[in-house]
C-alpha beads as a LAMMPS data file, in Angstrom:
LAMMPS data file: protein, C-alpha beads

162 atoms
161 bonds

1 atom types
1 bond types

-500.0 500.0 xlo xhi
-500.0 500.0 ylo yhi
-500.0 500.0 zlo zhi

Masses

1 110.0

Atoms # bond

1 1 1 -418.865 54.599 303.330
2 1 1 -416.213 56.806 305.040
3 1 1 -417.371 59.868 306.648
4 1 1 -415.963 63.161 305.292
5 1 1 -414.965 64.130 308.784
6 1 1 -412.737 61.034 309.064
7 1 1 -411.208 61.680 305.609
8 1 1 -410.286 65.248 306.390
9 1 1 -409.023 64.620 309.902
10 1 1 -405.334 64.293 309.523
11 1 1 -403.475 63.646 312.722
12 1 1 -401.061 66.280 314.152
13 1 1 -397.835 65.393 315.880
14 1 1 -396.993 66.978 319.221
15 1 1 -394.148 66.378 321.620
16 1 1 -395.204 66.077 325.203
17 1 1 -392.780 65.269 328.005
18 1 1 -390.196 63.819 325.515
19 1 1 -392.829 61.667 323.816
20 1 1 -394.293 62.193 320.390
21 1 1 -398.089 61.832 320.189
22 1 1 -400.165 61.750 317.009
23 1 1 -403.443 63.366 317.789
24 1 1 -406.741 63.236 315.755
25 1 1 -409.509 65.809 316.228
26 1 1 -412.422 64.133 318.030
27 1 1 -416.099 64.468 317.305
28 1 1 -418.259 66.097 320.059
29 1 1 -420.088 62.921 320.734
30 1 1 -416.835 60.968 321.329
31 1 1 -415.713 63.495 323.844
32 1 1 -418.971 63.832 325.730
33 1 1 -419.558 60.055 325.751
34 1 1 -416.201 59.443 327.276
35 1 1 -416.429 62.327 329.858
36 1 1 -420.022 61.439 330.801
37 1 1 -418.850 57.921 331.519
38 1 1 -416.016 59.318 333.538
39 1 1 -418.346 61.348 335.619
40 1 1 -420.586 58.309 336.213
41 1 1 -417.545 56.187 337.117
42 1 1 -416.213 58.741 339.583
43 1 1 -419.656 59.037 341.284
44 1 1 -420.015 55.297 341.667
45 1 1 -416.472 54.928 342.979
46 1 1 -417.114 57.569 345.556
47 1 1 -420.470 55.864 346.510
48 1 1 -418.714 52.471 346.824
49 1 1 -416.174 54.075 349.242
50 1 1 -419.012 55.226 351.445
51 1 1 -420.868 51.917 351.112
52 1 1 -417.705 50.045 352.366
53 1 1 -418.476 51.456 355.890
54 1 1 -422.109 50.256 355.867
55 1 1 -423.592 46.876 356.412
56 1 1 -426.825 44.976 355.585
57 1 1 -429.913 46.963 354.678
58 1 1 -428.106 50.337 355.242
59 1 1 -425.638 49.413 352.662
60 1 1 -428.327 48.111 350.155
61 1 1 -430.542 51.294 350.719
62 1 1 -427.578 53.521 350.364
63 1 1 -426.424 51.933 347.013
64 1 1 -430.036 51.977 345.665
65 1 1 -430.360 55.683 346.535
66 1 1 -426.844 56.486 345.100
67 1 1 -427.876 54.710 341.867
68 1 1 -431.135 56.756 341.602
69 1 1 -429.193 59.999 342.143
70 1 1 -426.602 59.478 339.428
71 1 1 -426.684 62.435 337.143
72 1 1 -428.497 62.247 333.745
73 1 1 -429.558 64.546 331.009
74 1 1 -428.553 68.197 331.218
75 1 1 -426.896 67.767 334.563
76 1 1 -424.696 65.069 333.289
77 1 1 -423.823 67.055 330.228
78 1 1 -422.852 70.095 332.397
79 1 1 -420.728 67.876 334.592
80 1 1 -419.004 66.334 331.519
81 1 1 -418.272 69.785 330.177
82 1 1 -416.776 70.765 333.552
83 1 1 -414.546 67.714 333.331
84 1 1 -412.772 69.176 330.284
85 1 1 -411.034 71.677 332.491
86 1 1 -409.762 69.072 335.076
87 1 1 -406.542 67.065 335.045
88 1 1 -408.661 63.761 334.557
89 1 1 -410.686 65.271 331.824
90 1 1 -407.678 66.604 329.893
91 1 1 -405.982 63.264 330.296
92 1 1 -409.028 61.489 328.950
93 1 1 -409.472 63.837 325.954
94 1 1 -405.654 63.469 325.032
95 1 1 -405.839 59.700 325.367
96 1 1 -408.873 59.478 323.119
97 1 1 -407.161 61.661 320.486
98 1 1 -403.994 59.689 320.699
99 1 1 -405.333 56.085 320.641
100 1 1 -406.525 56.151 316.918
101 1 1 -402.923 56.371 315.583
102 1 1 -401.219 54.794 318.468
103 1 1 -403.307 51.750 319.426
104 1 1 -400.608 50.522 321.826
105 1 1 -400.912 53.734 323.976
106 1 1 -402.364 53.162 327.355
107 1 1 -404.180 55.543 329.691
108 1 1 -401.388 55.424 332.203
109 1 1 -399.049 56.733 329.521
110 1 1 -401.060 59.914 329.354
111 1 1 -401.529 60.111 333.040
112 1 1 -397.773 60.189 333.439
113 1 1 -397.512 63.067 330.925
114 1 1 -400.300 65.401 332.263
115 1 1 -400.147 66.628 335.763
116 1 1 -401.607 69.556 337.522
117 1 1 -398.286 71.428 337.335
118 1 1 -398.136 71.276 333.540
119 1 1 -401.928 71.331 332.714
120 1 1 -401.732 74.717 331.153
121 1 1 -399.361 73.312 328.444
122 1 1 -402.410 71.245 327.266
123 1 1 -405.299 73.684 326.741
124 1 1 -404.460 74.436 323.251
125 1 1 -403.905 70.780 322.499
126 1 1 -407.353 70.078 323.963
127 1 1 -408.990 72.918 322.189
128 1 1 -407.500 71.580 318.756
129 1 1 -408.643 67.943 319.238
130 1 1 -411.971 69.184 320.436
131 1 1 -412.157 71.305 317.231
132 1 1 -412.929 74.524 319.033
133 1 1 -410.975 77.100 317.048
134 1 1 -407.300 76.318 317.341
135 1 1 -405.496 75.818 314.014
136 1 1 -402.760 73.270 313.535
137 1 1 -400.041 75.977 312.877
138 1 1 -400.892 77.487 316.185
139 1 1 -400.056 74.434 318.094
140 1 1 -396.261 74.213 318.037
141 1 1 -396.343 71.277 320.438
142 1 1 -397.764 73.063 323.548
143 1 1 -400.673 75.205 324.774
144 1 1 -400.836 78.586 326.161
145 1 1 -402.915 77.921 329.349
146 1 1 -406.661 78.723 329.712
147 1 1 -407.211 76.454 332.690
148 1 1 -407.761 78.223 335.962
149 1 1 -406.296 77.098 339.223
150 1 1 -409.868 76.483 340.668
151 1 1 -410.587 73.795 338.050
152 1 1 -407.270 71.846 338.510
153 1 1 -407.868 68.734 340.636
154 1 1 -405.573 66.080 341.968
155 1 1 -404.246 63.608 339.524
156 1 1 -405.697 60.175 339.668
157 1 1 -404.240 57.565 341.895
158 1 1 -404.715 54.742 339.517
159 1 1 -404.324 54.607 335.663
160 1 1 -407.706 53.068 335.450
161 1 1 -409.320 56.404 336.365
162 1 1 -408.510 57.944 333.182

Bonds

1 1 1 2
2 1 2 3
3 1 3 4
4 1 4 5
5 1 5 6
6 1 6 7
7 1 7 8
8 1 8 9
9 1 9 10
10 1 10 11
11 1 11 12
12 1 12 13
13 1 13 14
14 1 14 15
15 1 15 16
16 1 16 17
17 1 17 18
18 1 18 19
19 1 19 20
20 1 20 21
21 1 21 22
22 1 22 23
23 1 23 24
24 1 24 25
25 1 25 26
26 1 26 27
27 1 27 28
28 1 28 29
29 1 29 30
30 1 30 31
31 1 31 32
32 1 32 33
33 1 33 34
34 1 34 35
35 1 35 36
36 1 36 37
37 1 37 38
38 1 38 39
39 1 39 40
40 1 40 41
41 1 41 42
42 1 42 43
43 1 43 44
44 1 44 45
45 1 45 46
46 1 46 47
47 1 47 48
48 1 48 49
49 1 49 50
50 1 50 51
51 1 51 52
52 1 52 53
53 1 53 54
54 1 54 55
55 1 55 56
56 1 56 57
57 1 57 58
58 1 58 59
59 1 59 60
60 1 60 61
61 1 61 62
62 1 62 63
63 1 63 64
64 1 64 65
65 1 65 66
66 1 66 67
67 1 67 68
68 1 68 69
69 1 69 70
70 1 70 71
71 1 71 72
72 1 72 73
73 1 73 74
74 1 74 75
75 1 75 76
76 1 76 77
77 1 77 78
78 1 78 79
79 1 79 80
80 1 80 81
81 1 81 82
82 1 82 83
83 1 83 84
84 1 84 85
85 1 85 86
86 1 86 87
87 1 87 88
88 1 88 89
89 1 89 90
90 1 90 91
91 1 91 92
92 1 92 93
93 1 93 94
94 1 94 95
95 1 95 96
96 1 96 97
97 1 97 98
98 1 98 99
99 1 99 100
100 1 100 101
101 1 101 102
102 1 102 103
103 1 103 104
104 1 104 105
105 1 105 106
106 1 106 107
107 1 107 108
108 1 108 109
109 1 109 110
110 1 110 111
111 1 111 112
112 1 112 113
113 1 113 114
114 1 114 115
115 1 115 116
116 1 116 117
117 1 117 118
118 1 118 119
119 1 119 120
120 1 120 121
121 1 121 122
122 1 122 123
123 1 123 124
124 1 124 125
125 1 125 126
126 1 126 127
127 1 127 128
128 1 128 129
129 1 129 130
130 1 130 131
131 1 131 132
132 1 132 133
133 1 133 134
134 1 134 135
135 1 135 136
136 1 136 137
137 1 137 138
138 1 138 139
139 1 139 140
140 1 140 141
141 1 141 142
142 1 142 143
143 1 143 144
144 1 144 145
145 1 145 146
146 1 146 147
147 1 147 148
148 1 148 149
149 1 149 150
150 1 150 151
151 1 151 152
152 1 152 153
153 1 153 154
154 1 154 155
155 1 155 156
156 1 156 157
157 1 157 158
158 1 158 159
159 1 159 160
160 1 160 161
161 1 161 162
């Protein structure tokens, strides 16, 4: 049986950096699941970088401790929420919203479109696909910037970080 949410969730089309994207609204669980996984991946990657400089028991003990210290529960939810106002988080949300109607789209396609210098153009788009009060007719293909400079982080070095 098809969920009513899926049946009423018509995609919108926006043009970003000369590319047309068809975006679906996302369910909260989809967003947080993806952003929580992104937080964990970032923590593990950072820990692995530190572990490269260690050897033997020091490396094993460090990796065990790092694994125990990975965020969970409310802390993880808060970190995932914070991700939504970062470049990586916006890239992830837009990718998730686009992949339903464009199965051939890759994360690196979105990474190339969303950068710190144009992040403010995406806040209404993210608000719309996250279903937090922006109507389709208010979209007009761009956003009106709610992301503060403090939350903008460096774009990922690798497309696999989206």
